[in-house]
C-alpha positions as CSV (number, residue, x, y, z in Angstrom):
1,M,22.6,-17.2,-3.5
2,C,19.3,-15.8,-4.6
3,D,18.7,-14.3,-8.0
4,M,18.7,-10.6,-7.4
5,H,17.2,-8.2,-9.9
6,S,15.8,-4.8,-10.2
7,I,12.1,-4.1,-10.2
8,D,10.8,-1.5,-12.5
9,L,7.9,0.1,-10.6
10,N,6.7,2.1,-13.6
11,T,6.3,-1.1,-15.7
12,A,4.7,-2.9,-12.7
13,L,2.1,-0.2,-12.5
14,T,1.0,-0.8,-16.1
15,R,0.2,-4.4,-15.3
16,F,-3.0,-3.7,-13.4
17,T,-5.8,-1.0,-13.5
18,D,-8.0,-1.7,-10.4
19,H,-8.0,0.7,-7.5
20,W,-7.6,-0.2,-3.8
21,S,-6.1,-3.6,-4.6
22,P,-2.4,-3.6,-3.7
23,R,0.1,-5.8,-5.6
24,I,3.1,-7.2,-3.7
25,V,6.4,-6.6,-5.5
26,A,8.9,-7.6,-2.8
27,E,9.3,-9.0,0.6
28,L,11.9,-8.3,3.3
29,N,12.2,-8.9,7.0
30,G,8.6,-10.0,7.3
31,Q,7.3,-6.9,5.4
32,H,5.6,-6.7,2.1
33,V,6.4,-3.9,-0.4
34,K,3.3,-3.2,-2.3
35,I,2.2,-0.9,-5.1
36,A,-1.4,0.3,-5.4
37,K,-3.6,2.7,-7.4
38,F,-5.9,4.9,-5.4
39,A,-9.0,6.8,-6.7
40,G,-11.9,8.2,-4.6
41,A,-12.1,7.5,-0.9
42,F,-11.2,4.2,0.9
43,D,-12.9,2.9,4.1
44,W,-12.1,4.3,7.5
45,H,-9.9,1.8,9.3
46,S,-7.0,1.2,11.7
47,H,-4.4,-1.5,12.2
48,G,-4.1,-2.3,15.9
49,D,-0.8,-4.1,15.6
50,A,0.9,-2.5,12.6
51,D,2.4,0.7,11.3
52,E,1.9,1.5,7.6
53,M,4.2,3.5,5.3
54,F,2.8,5.2,2.2
55,L,5.1,6.7,-0.5
56,V,3.5,8.6,-3.4
57,L,5.0,7.4,-6.8
58,Q,2.6,9.3,-9.1
59,G,0.0,12.0,-8.5
60,S,-1.2,12.9,-5.0
61,F,-3.7,11.9,-2.3
62,T,-4.9,13.0,1.1
63,M,-4.6,10.9,4.2
64,E,-7.6,11.7,6.4
65,F,-7.5,11.3,10.1
66,R,-10.4,11.9,12.4
67,D,-8.9,15.2,13.6
68,H,-6.8,16.4,10.6
69,S,-5.7,15.6,7.0
70,V,-2.2,15.3,5.4
71,K,-1.8,16.0,1.7
72,L,0.9,13.9,0.0
73,S,2.4,14.5,-3.5
74,E,4.9,12.6,-5.6
75,G,8.0,11.8,-3.6
76,Q,6.4,12.4,-0.2
77,M,5.8,9.7,2.4
78,L,3.9,9.2,5.6
79,V,3.9,6.6,8.3
80,V,0.6,5.9,9.9
81,P,1.2,4.6,13.5
82,R,-0.6,1.4,14.6
83,G,-4.0,2.0,16.1
84,V,-4.6,5.4,14.3
85,E,-7.9,5.5,12.4
86,H,-7.3,6.8,8.8
87,R,-8.5,6.7,5.3
88,P,-6.8,7.6,2.0
89,V,-8.7,9.8,-0.4
90,A,-7.6,10.6,-4.0
91,D,-9.4,13.2,-6.1
92,A,-7.7,11.7,-9.2
93,E,-5.9,8.4,-9.7
94,C,-2.5,8.2,-8.0
95,S,0.0,5.4,-7.5
96,V,1.5,4.6,-4.1
97,M,4.1,2.3,-2.6
98,L,3.2,0.7,0.8
99,V,5.4,-1.1,3.2
100,E,3.6,-3.1,5.9
101,P,3.8,-6.5,7.6
102,A,3.2,-9.5,5.4
103,G,-0.5,-10.5,5.5
104,L,-1.8,-7.2,6.7
105,L,-5.4,-6.7,5.6
106,N,-6.0,-3.3,3.9
107,T,-9.2,-2.7,5.8
108,G,-7.5,-3.4,9.1
109,D,-9.6,-3.9,12.1
110,S,-12.9,-2.8,10.4
111,T,-15.4,-5.2,9.0
112,E,-14.2,-7.0,5.9
113,T,-15.8,-5.8,2.6
114,E,-15.4,-6.7,-1.0
115,R,-12.3,-4.3,-1.0
116,S,-10.6,-6.3,1.8
117,T,-7.3,-7.9,0.7
118,S,-3.8,-8.5,2.0
119,G,-2.6,-8.0,-1.6
120,Q,-1.5,-10.4,-4.3
121,W,1.9,-11.0,-5.8
122,L,2.4,-9.1,-9.1
123,I,6.0,-10.3,-9.4
124,E,7.1,-13.7,-8.3
125,P,8.9,-13.6,-4.9
126,L,12.7,-13.9,-5.1
127,E,13.8,-17.5,-4.6
128,R,15.7,-17.9,-1.4
129,A,18.9,-20.0,-1.1
130,E,18.4,-23.1,1.1
């Protein structure tokens, strides 16, 4: 049996300050659960083989698409379908939970930049029973 425990997201969010650098807090069914802080505008990108889920934990941001925008506030979520070009924009710092396939690069199919990452573990992964 694995050691199951709760994860306090508010505490986890105090453990880092950088923007656009997701931290992995859990893994399930080949998906990473990540938390991130957004401020300003991210790069335009898409993920040809993956959907992404964004849930606003604190604050708000706008998900821009080439033909429209969607404003998201605390407690609201959005799924960006695979292949859809998008970029998140936050006028002020906000905190977001993301669920996406493990290893997914945040800049997707666009050219890698200094902001490109697939995330890093903030909390050690749960040990699995053999």
